[in-house]
N, C-alpha and C positions, 0 to 999 in steps of 0.2 A: 504494500500500500504506500502510495506517495501522498503526503499531506502538504499542500502548498499554503503557507500562511499560518503562523503560530501566534496570532493575537488572541483575544478573548475567546472567540468561537473555536478557532483552530486548536488551542490548547485543551479546551473541553473535549473536543472530538478525539484528540490524541490520548487523553487520559482514559476515555471510555474504551478506545481500541486496545490500549495497553492492558487494562483490567480484563478485557474480554479474551485476551490471550491470542491475538492474531500472530501469525508466523513471523512477520517482519513489518517494520514501520520506518519509513524514511521521511524526515522532516526537511522542508525547504522554506527558508525565510531569510532573505539577505539583509533585512532591516535590523537596526539596532533598537534596543529597548529604550523607550522614552519615559519621562516622568508620568505622562498620562496613561501609559500601559499598566502602571502599578495598580490601578483600580479595576482593571478587567482581566489581566493575565496573572492568575494566582500563583504561578511559579516564579514570578519576578519579584525581587526585593529591591530596596533602594540601591544596594551596591551592584545591582544588575544593569543600571542605567549606563548606556554607552556600549554594552556588550551585545553580541549577536543574539537575537531572540531564539533561534533554533538551538544554539549551543546552551544557553541558559536553561531552556525547557528540557533538553535531552538529559541533562544531569539529573533532574528530579524525576522525569518520566521513567528513566531506566530503573529506578529503585522500586517502581510499582509492580513490575513483573520481570524477573530476570530471565524468563523463558522467551521473551519477545526480543528478537534481534532489532536493535534500533541504531540508525545512523543518520547523518546529515548529508543532503545533496548540496554540494558546493557548486557555485557558478550559476549561470542562467538556466532556466527551464526551457527546453526546446522540444520539438516533435520527436527527436530521437530518444531523449531521456524519458519523456512521457510514455513512449512505446514500450519501455522496459518493465512497466508495472501493469498488473491486472486490474487495479483499482486506483483511481486518482481523485482526490478530494481537493477542491480549490476554494479557499476562503481568503478574504481580505486581500484580493489581488486586483491589479488594474484590469479594466474591461478588455483591453487588447490581449492580455495574457490569458484571461478566461476563454476568450474566443479561440485562441491558438490551442489551448488545452482541449477544448471541446472538439475542435476539428481533428486533432491528433488522436483522440480517443475513439472517434467515429471512423477513422481511416481503416 
C-alpha cells in the first residue's frame, strides 16, 4: 500500500492500516511538519517542526505493529512508482498529483 500525504487524515489512515496488520505500508510526504500540523497530526510534537512528516510519522507508526513492513518513498511520485503498488491512497495532495495518480492506477 502506498499512502500519499501524512497530514491529519493520512496519519489516521496509516494508523488504522498498521493496526489492521497489512503486509506493507509505504509513506510519501515530502513536506515538513509545520506548527499548524500539531493540532491535526497526532504523531507530531513541537520538536517535530521542520522535520519531514513521513519520517516523523514512520517512527511512531512502526511501534504499533512490528509485523507490518513500513518504509518511506523518497522523491516525487510518478506513474512508474505508483504502478508498483496494488493499492494507492492519496490524501492532502495537489489536484494535479491526484489526477496523475488516478490515471496511473487506471492504466
